[in-house]
C-alpha positions as CSV (number, residue, x, y, z in Angstrom):
1,M,20.3,7.6,-47.6
2,S,21.8,5.4,-44.9
3,S,23.5,7.7,-42.3
4,T,25.6,5.0,-40.7
5,K,27.0,3.4,-43.8
6,E,25.8,-0.1,-43.0
7,K,27.6,-2.9,-44.8
8,I,25.5,-5.4,-46.8
9,L,26.7,-8.7,-48.2
10,V,24.8,-9.6,-51.4
11,V,25.0,-13.3,-52.3
12,D,23.7,-14.5,-55.6
13,D,25.1,-16.7,-58.4
14,E,23.6,-14.5,-61.1
15,A,26.1,-11.8,-61.9
16,S,23.4,-9.4,-63.3
17,I,21.6,-9.5,-60.0
18,R,24.8,-8.8,-58.0
19,R,25.6,-5.9,-60.3
20,I,22.1,-4.3,-60.0
21,L,21.9,-4.7,-56.3
22,E,25.5,-3.5,-55.7
23,T,24.8,-0.4,-57.8
24,R,21.4,0.5,-56.3
25,L,22.3,-0.2,-52.7
26,S,25.6,1.8,-53.0
27,M,23.6,4.7,-54.5
28,I,21.4,4.9,-51.4
29,G,24.3,4.9,-49.0
30,Y,25.2,1.3,-48.2
31,D,28.6,-0.3,-48.3
32,V,28.1,-3.4,-50.5
33,V,30.2,-6.5,-50.9
34,T,29.2,-9.5,-53.1
35,A,29.6,-13.2,-53.3
36,A,28.7,-15.6,-56.1
37,D,28.2,-18.9,-54.2
38,G,27.8,-20.3,-50.7
39,E,31.4,-21.0,-50.0
40,E,32.4,-17.5,-51.1
41,A,29.6,-16.1,-49.0
42,L,30.9,-17.7,-45.8
43,G,34.4,-16.4,-46.4
44,A,33.2,-12.9,-47.2
45,F,31.0,-12.9,-44.1
46,H,33.8,-13.7,-41.7
47,R,36.1,-11.3,-43.5
48,E,33.8,-8.3,-43.9
49,Q,31.4,-8.7,-40.9
50,P,28.4,-7.2,-42.7
51,D,25.4,-5.7,-40.9
52,L,22.9,-7.6,-43.2
53,V,23.0,-10.5,-45.7
54,V,20.9,-10.7,-48.8
55,L,21.0,-14.4,-49.6
56,D,19.9,-16.3,-52.7
57,V,18.5,-19.8,-52.1
58,M,19.6,-21.7,-55.2
59,M,23.4,-21.5,-55.5
60,P,26.3,-23.8,-56.3
61,K,28.6,-25.4,-53.7
62,I,26.5,-24.5,-50.7
63,D,22.9,-23.3,-51.1
64,G,21.3,-20.5,-49.3
65,Y,19.7,-22.7,-46.7
66,G,23.1,-24.2,-45.8
67,V,24.7,-20.7,-45.6
68,C,21.9,-19.5,-43.4
69,Q,22.2,-22.5,-41.1
70,E,25.9,-22.0,-40.8
71,L,25.7,-18.3,-40.1
72,R,23.1,-18.9,-37.4
73,K,25.5,-21.1,-35.4
74,G,27.3,-18.0,-34.2
75,S,25.7,-14.9,-35.5
76,D,22.3,-13.0,-35.3
77,V,23.1,-10.9,-38.4
78,P,19.9,-10.0,-40.2
79,I,19.3,-12.3,-43.2
80,I,16.9,-11.7,-46.1
81,M,16.5,-14.7,-48.4
82,L,15.9,-14.3,-52.2
83,T,13.9,-17.2,-53.4
84,A,12.5,-18.2,-56.8
85,L,10.8,-21.3,-55.3
86,S,7.1,-21.3,-55.9
87,D,6.2,-23.7,-53.1
88,V,5.4,-21.7,-49.9
89,A,6.7,-24.5,-47.8
90,D,10.2,-24.1,-49.4
91,R,10.1,-20.4,-48.7
92,I,9.2,-20.9,-45.1
93,T,12.2,-23.3,-44.7
94,G,14.5,-20.3,-44.8
95,L,12.6,-18.6,-42.0
96,E,12.7,-21.8,-39.9
97,L,16.5,-21.9,-40.4
98,G,16.8,-18.4,-39.0
99,A,16.2,-15.9,-41.8
100,D,14.4,-12.7,-40.9
101,D,12.5,-12.2,-44.1
102,Y,12.3,-13.3,-47.7
103,V,11.6,-11.7,-51.1
104,V,10.3,-13.8,-54.0
105,K,12.1,-13.6,-57.4
106,P,11.5,-11.9,-59.7
107,F,11.4,-8.9,-57.4
108,S,11.4,-5.2,-57.5
109,P,14.7,-3.7,-56.3
110,K,12.6,-1.0,-54.6
111,E,10.8,-3.8,-52.6
112,L,14.1,-5.3,-51.5
113,E,15.4,-1.9,-50.5
114,A,12.3,-1.4,-48.4
115,R,12.8,-4.8,-46.8
116,I,16.5,-4.0,-46.0
117,R,15.6,-0.6,-44.4
118,S,12.9,-2.3,-42.3
119,V,15.0,-5.1,-41.1
120,L,17.9,-2.8,-40.2
121,R,15.6,-0.4,-38.5
122,R,13.8,-3.3,-36.8
123,L,11.2,-2.0,-34.3
124,D,11.0,1.7,-33.6
125,R,11.2,1.7,-29.8
126,T,9.0,4.8,-29.6
127,T,6.0,2.7,-30.9
128,I,6.2,0.3,-28.0
129,G,3.5,0.5,-25.3
130,N,4.0,1.5,-21.7
131,G,4.0,-2.0,-20.3
132,I,7.8,-2.2,-20.0
133,P,9.2,-0.9,-16.7
134,S,11.7,2.0,-16.7
135,S,14.5,-0.4,-15.8
136,G,13.8,-2.3,-19.0
137,V,14.1,-5.6,-17.2
138,M,11.3,-8.1,-16.7
139,A,11.4,-11.6,-15.1
140,I,8.8,-14.2,-15.9
141,G,9.5,-17.5,-14.2
142,D,13.0,-18.4,-15.1
143,V,13.0,-16.1,-18.2
144,K,14.6,-12.6,-17.8
145,I,14.1,-10.0,-20.6
146,D,16.4,-7.0,-20.7
147,T,15.0,-4.6,-23.3
148,N,17.8,-2.1,-22.9
149,R,20.5,-4.6,-23.7
150,R,18.3,-6.5,-26.0
151,Q,19.2,-9.7,-24.2
152,V,17.2,-12.7,-22.9
153,F,18.2,-15.2,-20.3
154,K,16.7,-18.5,-19.3
155,G,18.0,-19.5,-16.0
156,N,21.6,-18.6,-16.0
157,E,22.0,-19.1,-19.7
158,R,21.7,-16.4,-22.3
159,V,19.3,-17.2,-25.1
160,R,20.5,-16.2,-28.6
161,L,17.8,-14.3,-30.5
162,T,18.0,-12.7,-33.8
163,G,17.1,-9.0,-34.0
164,M,13.7,-9.7,-35.4
165,E,13.0,-12.3,-32.8
166,F,13.8,-9.9,-30.0
167,S,11.8,-7.1,-31.6
168,L,8.8,-9.5,-31.8
169,L,9.2,-10.5,-28.2
170,E,9.6,-6.9,-27.1
171,L,6.4,-6.0,-28.9
172,L,4.5,-8.8,-27.2
173,V,5.7,-8.0,-23.7
174,S,5.1,-4.3,-24.1
175,R,1.4,-5.0,-23.8
176,S,1.4,-8.4,-22.1
177,G,-1.9,-10.0,-21.7
178,E,-3.3,-8.2,-24.8
179,P,-3.5,-10.0,-28.2
180,F,-1.8,-8.7,-31.3
181,S,-3.1,-9.6,-34.8
182,R,-0.7,-11.0,-37.3
183,G,-1.2,-7.8,-39.3
184,D,-0.4,-5.6,-36.4
185,I,2.8,-7.6,-35.8
186,L,3.9,-7.5,-39.4
187,K,3.4,-3.7,-39.4
188,A,5.2,-3.1,-36.1
189,V,8.1,-5.5,-36.5
190,W,8.6,-5.9,-40.2
191,G,7.2,-2.6,-41.4
192,Y,4.8,-4.2,-43.8
193,D,1.9,-2.1,-45.0
194,V,-1.3,-3.5,-43.5
195,D,-3.1,-3.1,-46.8
196,R,-0.5,-5.2,-48.7
197,H,-1.2,-8.9,-49.2
198,V,1.6,-10.7,-47.4
199,D,2.1,-14.2,-46.1
200,T,1.4,-14.0,-42.4
201,R,3.2,-17.3,-41.8
202,V,6.3,-15.1,-41.4
203,V,4.9,-14.3,-38.0
204,D,3.9,-17.9,-37.3
205,V,7.4,-19.1,-38.0
206,H,9.0,-16.5,-35.8
207,I,6.6,-17.3,-33.0
208,S,7.5,-20.9,-33.3
209,R,11.2,-20.1,-33.1
210,L,10.7,-18.0,-30.0
211,R,8.7,-20.7,-28.3
212,S,11.4,-23.3,-29.1
213,K,13.9,-21.0,-27.4
214,L,11.9,-19.8,-24.4
215,E,9.2,-22.3,-23.5
216,N,9.9,-25.4,-21.4
217,D,7.4,-27.3,-23.6
218,P,7.0,-25.4,-26.9
219,A,4.1,-27.7,-27.9
220,N,2.2,-26.4,-24.8
221,P,3.4,-22.8,-24.4
222,E,2.9,-20.9,-21.2
223,L,4.6,-17.6,-22.2
224,I,3.7,-16.9,-25.8
225,L,0.0,-17.8,-26.2
226,T,-2.2,-18.1,-29.2
227,A,-5.2,-15.8,-29.2
228,R,-7.8,-17.8,-31.1
229,G,-9.1,-16.0,-34.2
230,T,-6.7,-13.0,-33.5
231,G,-3.0,-13.7,-33.3
232,Y,-0.7,-14.0,-30.4
233,L,-0.1,-12.5,-26.9
234,F,2.4,-12.8,-24.1
235,Q,1.1,-13.9,-20.7
236,R,0.3,-11.0,-18.4
237,I,3.4,-10.0,-16.6
238,T,3.0,-9.2,-12.9
239,E,6.6,-9.7,-11.8
240,T,9.4,-7.2,-12.7
241,T,12.9,-6.7,-11.4
């Protein structure tokens, strides 16, 4: 049961799905509010200030992509997309717009509950390696990472990262210079079982988003590097503050 009574906004135009999720999530300790379309979702979000949004893609008025894009203009609230779209490219679109994860319809409520727990928990700080200084602050060129405040600055400007983006960055810098496989990243950041068949492009999209925010030239990254045949690594950090 959730000990902090996190609030979840469930957005779906199917009343049966809203009822099922509201009942099940309430039973395991979450405070649940619902919305039936994109416009209603935006209103409920600003009114209720939820801790996480479960967001259907195909909805009237404003679809889930539009809602996700609007929320990301001013919020890093975790977003899990529900998608019935069979094309992987369409599913990835939600991630590119800022969603943290997605679940494909038809889905098991238990699977969604696990995804919600994982996203809310994000990365267990105790699993991070010892590469982060006790101050929690690292400077790499004009990028400063503060793991205690979970903030990143580029020059004098704060870079807005979602929780999952920061957790991914924190994982990479914890063992800078060492490659992580996509499977290792999925397990550490998303909580996916390494034995489960999952789409590793979730990692690739989040890496792309991080590069677009942190790199001077995302097409030729100098901070977040690709480890050929393995996954990704952060350049070895030698400068700390």
